[in-house]
Each structure stands twice: as C-alpha cells, then as structure tokens.
Residue, then its C-alpha position, 0 to 999 in steps of 0.5 A: x365462778x357461777x354455775x352457769x359458766x361451769x361445764x354442764x356435768x354432774x353425777x353419773x347417770x348409770x351404774x358402772x358396767x359390770x358392777x358387783x352388788x356385793x362388792x359395792x355393799x362391802x364398802x359400808x363395812x368400815x361404818x358397820x365394823x364398830x357395831x358388828x357384834x350387836x348386828x351379828x348377835x341380832x342376826x343369830x337371834x333372828x335365825x334362832x327365832x325363825x328356826x323356832x317356827x320350824x319346830x311347829x310342824x314337828x310338834x304337829x306331827x307328834x300330836x297327830x300321829x300320837x295324842x290325836x290318833x290315840x284319843x289322848x286329851x292330856x297329850x293334846x293339851x300338852x302339845x298345845x302348851x308347847x305350841x304356845x311357848x314356841x310362839x311366845x319364844x319366837x315373838x320375843x326373839x324377834x323383838x330382841x333382834x329389833x332392839x339390838x339393831x335399832x340404836x347402832x344402825x341409827x349411829x351408822x347412819x349419823x356417822x355416814x351423814x356426818x362424814x358426807x357433810x364433812x367431806x362436802x366442806x373439803x371438796x373444791x369449788x369446781x366440784x360444787x359448780x358441777x353438782x346440783x345441790x338436790x343431788x347432794x341433798x338426796x344422797x345425804x337424806x334418801x340414800x342414807x335412809x335406804x342404807x339404814x333400812x338395808x342394814x336393819x332388814x334385808x341384810x339380816x333377813x337375807x341371812x336369816x331366810x337363807x338359814x331358814x330355807x336350808x334348815x327347812x329343806x333338811x327337815x322336809x327331806x328328812x320327813x320324806x325325800x320324794x316329796x322334798x324333791x318335788x318342792x325343790x323342783x322350782x329352784x333352778x327356774x327361780x334362780x334364772x329369773x332372779x338373775x335375768x331381772x337383777x341387771x334390769x332392776x339395778x338400772x331402773x333403781x339407779x335412774x329413779x334415785x337420780x331423778x329424785x335428786x333432780x326433783x329435790x333440786x327443783x323443789x330447793x330452787x323454787x323455795x329459794x327463788x320464790x321472790x323471783x317466781x312470784x315477781x315474774x309470775x312464773x309459778x305456772x312454769x315452775x309447777x309445769x317443770x315439777x309435774x314433768x319431773x314428777x311424771x318421769x319419776x312416776x314412769x320410772x317407779x312403775x317400771x320398777x314395779x313391773x320388774x318386781x311384779x314379774x319377779x313376784x309372779x315367778x317366785x310365788x307361783x312356782x312354790x305354790x304349784x310345787x306345794x299343790x303337787x306335793x299335797x296331791x302326791x302325799x294325800x294319795x300316799x296316805x290313802x295308800x298307807x305309804x305315809x302317815x297323816x302326821x308326816x303329811x301334816x308336818x311336811x305341808x306345815x313345814x312347806x307353808x312355813x317356808x313360803x315367807x322366806x322364799x317369797x321374800x327373796x324378791x323383795x329382799x333382793x330388790x332392796x339389796x339392789x336399791x341399797x347398792x345404788x344408794x351406796x354407789x351414789x354415796x361414794x361417788x361423792x365421797x370418792x371425789x378428790x378433796x382439796x389437797x391439804x398437803x403443801x408444796x415446800x418452799x423452794x426459795x426462788x422468790x427470794x433469789x430473784x429479788x421477788x421477796x419485797x412482800x405483799x401479794x404477787x401474781x407471777x405469770x399466773x394462768x388458770x383454766x377450769x378443770x372441766x373446760x374443753x382441752x382446746x379452750x383458751x385459759x381464763x387468765x393467762x400470763x397475769x403479772x401483778x404486784x400489790x405492795x405491802x399496805x397497798x390497795x390495787x383495784x382490778x377493772x375490766x369488761x364482763x368476762x375478763x376474769x376479774x372474779x376468777x382472779x380474786x378466787x385464786x388468792x384464797x385457793x378457791x381455785x388452783x392456779x394451772x400455771x405460774x404462782x401466787x405469793x404472800x410476802x414472798x411465800x407461795x400460797x401452795x406452800x401454806x395449808x389452806x387453814x393458815x392461808x385463809x386466816x391471812x386472807x379475808x374475802x367478800x364476794x359480789x353476791x353476799x351469802x348469809x347463813x341462818x344464824x344471828x347477825x353477830x354470828x354471821x359477821x364473826x365467822x370472819x374472826x377468830x373464835x375468841x372475837x367478841x362484842x368489841x370486834x363486832x362493833x368495829x366491823x359494823x362501824x366500818x361497814x356502816x351497818x348500824x341498821x342492825x341496831x334497829x332490828x328486833x334483837x339487834x345483833x342477836x336477830x336471826x337473819x333467815x335463810x340466805x339472809x333474804x329478810x334483809x335488803x341487798x345493801x344490808x346483806x352486802x354490808x354484813x358481808x363486808x363487815x365479815x371480811x374486815x372483822x378479823x383485821x386480815x393482813x390481806x383483803x380481797x373484795x369483789x365489787x363490795x359496794x355494788x348494792x349500796x346507794x351513793x350516800x351509804x357508799x360514801x360513808x362505807x368508803x370513808x370507813x373502809x379507807x382506814x381499814x385499807x391503810x393497815x392491809x394489803x388489798x385487791x378490789x374488783x371495782x366498776x365504779x370510779x368512786x370504788x377505784x379511787x379507794x386504790x393506790x393503783x389500778x390494773x386493767x384486765x382484758x381478755x384474761x390478761x393484764x392490759x395496763x397498770x397505773x393510777x386512775x388518772x394515768x389510765x384515764x389519760x393513756x388507755x382508751x379502753x379504761x377510759x371507756x369503762x369508767x366513762x360508761x359507768x359514770x354516764x349512767x351505764x351502772x345498771x347495764x354493767x351490774x346486769x352483765x356482771x350478775x349474768x357472768 
C-alpha cells in the first residue's frame, strides 16, 4: 500500500508524561553490560585523576606555611617537583580513561545500530507506511551518536564530578568548617533551579530531535526525487520547505540555548559569589590571626578546583536529558511489534471440507489496514477465489478496488483480518515467513532496485547457490537482454533506486528477479505496465512458458496481459464481482467490458496515472 493511503501517523511528538530520565537511560544496560568492566575501570581511573587534582591545594598549603614562610629554597623546589609529578599523573590518568572507553563504546554504538537495522527489516509493512524514512534515519545516526557521546563523557563525569565534589567538600570542611559552610550555601538554590528547568529542557530537546528527523526526510526526498523537482521546476518550493523547517529547528535550538543560559547563569553565579564571600571572610580572619595564610590559599585553591565539576553539572545534565530523549526515540522503534514469526498450527479444516485440491485459495478473506478508523469499511470483504495448481488468474478492477492489497496478502506483507489464505491446502499463517517467501515470488508495479549490480539485484529472488545459468534464464524470460550492452554487463552497478535505468528496464529486472527462483507461486502486480507494445509481446511470449509451471496471480490492466491468464477475477469495491474467462466476462459483465474497452481505446495513460496515485 502506498504511504499516501496510510493514516497519517508517526512517532510520538513528545515524551511520555512523568518519564524518568534514569529509568529511560537504564534501558541501555543490555548494550553496556558486555563492556561494563572497562567502563567501570575508566570511571575509577577518572575519579583518581580528578581527586589527584585536589592534592594540589594541600601541597600549596604545606609550601606556604612551611618552606615559603621559613625561606627554605630547597623545600620550595621539592614542592614544585611534587606539583609537576601530580600534574603529569593527572594527565596520564585522563588519557588512560579515554583509551579505555574509545573501543568498547564504538562497539556499543555498532551493536545498537545493527540491532536497529535488523529490527527494521522485521517490522511489518504497515509500520513503514506510517513512519517517515528521515525519522528512522535520524534514530540510526544522530541519536546513536548522542548515546555514544553520553556513555563516553557525561555518564562517566557525572560520577567523577560527583565524587570530586564530595571529596572536595570534605577537604574544605576539614580545612575550615566556617568557610566550608559559606561555600555550601548555594547548593539548595542550584538544586531547585536544575529541577525546575529539567522538564522544560527535556521537552525542547525532544522537539529538536524530532525536527531533525523531519529535516532529514526533506533532504532524502529531495535527493531521491531530484528528477521530479527539476522536471517540474520545483527547486524553489523545495528550498522554501527546507528553509521553513530549518528556521523551525533553529528556533527550537535557540529555546534550548535560552534554558541552558538560565541554568548556567545560576550555576556559575552562585558559586562565584560564595567564593568571593569566603575570600573576604578568610582574608579578615588571616588579618586577625585566626587563620593561617597557607590554609586560606589551600581553601581557595580547593574551591577553585571545584569550579569545573560544579559548573559542568548544567552541561552534563543537559546532555543526559538529550541522551534520554535519544534513548526514548531509539526504543520507540525497537518496541514496535515485529512480524510474528510464530506459526498457527494447522487444524485440518481445509481437508475435511474438501478444500485441499491445491493451488492458491482465498477463503472469505477480509482486510482492513491496522490504523484505519473503526467505522471505515474494509478494503477487502468476503473474497473467495481459488487459483488451481498450474493455473494463472488475472485480477482486474477499477482504481482503489483492492487489487494491490490482495496481492500483498499472499506473501504476508499484510495480515488478513478475517478469513484465510491457503497454499496447496496449508494456511499461510501455519508457515513461517521465510518458508512462505521461498514458495511465493512477487513483482510489484513499482520496481525497486538496490545500489548493487544487475546480477545481484536479480539473484535476490533465488537461493544463494543460484548462479549464471539461473541468471541468464531469468533475464531471457524478462527480455532483459539490454544488460549485456551495459558497461560491465550483469556486473554493472545500477545506482540508487536503479534510476540510471529506464522504467521499462527496471520493470524487466524486477520481473527477472521474480522468476529466477522458479517459484511454485507467482504474484505479479501489473508487471508489464512500463513496457512498449513490442517488448511487452516478447515478454508475454517468454512469460507463458514460466506460467505453465507455476500457480500465478496477476494484477492486470491491459487485455494483452489478461490473455496470459486462464481465468479472470473482477474485483469491485473490495469484493469479487465475477470470475470467468476473458471472453465470458466481456460478454456477460458490463463493468469488465467497460474496463477492457476503455483500456483498448486509448485510456491506458489515464489508468496508469490513476493506479500510480492509488
């Protein structure tokens, strides 16, 4: 089903009410667990390195109250040497921490990206109908980059800086309890401010990340649709749409900056004021002889050493909030229910009711899209069809009658919501999808090719052991001899979406992909619509040989395609209105005669346009 037919839904635009940042981030634990030893070691090394910096003030106190006050030059040089060793040790320890986390965190990001890609392949088509591709791309790139940065820096330094602040406060109180209380005065206001702004920043951060996904979608669609944009001269309107989204994202980022500015203003101003007050009070006490100069120097040095751990809290909390929203966005996709690999045990009803005569059977099939309104009529209702073994049935109907949806039910791209479909008497829900899709080959009206060689694209429809013989046969059936004139023949890269080829060439390669594996069941959705009449005749002649050995369901619009079939089913309003041969329906069914005569008298282009818009 084209995305335009799906209900306009997508990812959540805001975080869930009452979301816990910590609880959200804990969902990363399964990925972090394998590298937890190195991360814990790195955190311990960083704590030791940070606490090493707090030894500097104690050395300074000893130097000021000892060698400096006593004029001991050798003692001053000894103190300088100790400070140099401490500085080198701190630098080496921080370097070791960085080395410890680099490789394992790259592995965590790679594992999460691989899981996301694998999960996307298992999600039903209905999911992909709802979600913009840019939203999915942003979750696999930008969001995972944020999470790697969080694990490498904020996660570690929230612990490191917390430990540093605790140790530093103990040292401050030990040096002078009164001055220590002065420095602790701003703690309560800072906690209140951070709590106040946390929720606001979370909402804005989520909105910004969703807008990045929207912007990615516009860029991707502009690149893939560049021929349409240039062909219709729409580059200005696309640029305008991009500017509007960019402007919206800019406004959101500025809102984030304003919130951060407010947090930084409080977090930086209050500690600075406290340090100033402690300096004045300490100076007065030194002048009164109540405090040694060395103690004041050590106290202020310790307080200044704690400036970075304290001031970084706002930055680290902001990154943690963004990482929590990135985690939430990642698991929005991972929590989506994949296609159920479980099979329904066969109950034997087909055989007891004499319905086991093989082939492809639709039994009272009903289907409605999962996101359709409850009061919306089903797309398909009470569909009963039986394509006998070795028989080819064409499905004909007006635009919107449900033809493409019917073909998508056979390989379980969508699940029936009522009734059942059987292959050779076996309910398709009693087969695992991998087995089902080896029995059923499909070719869609809009052929999709991948950035790979011609041969690789065609052989996707065959077993891995398939080789040149199968490839040559499939290309012959699809009358795709043009590939031999390509620069590297079947080894030619076709480019993204196969847009380096014409529509007819892409359609022939898609048909070759469908028949290369000699499937028992073949489902073709108007497979010849992009071919000229001469190529169509050649393909039909070759396709007849393939259809003789398989059971096929073909959506058709042209009489020439219909005549490939043994029988024809007319689909009208999601129901089977008539079944018979082409000639019988022409004589007996006015709607069918109108559809066929309209196609024959020059309405092909109109039908193709309507079907493309479906």
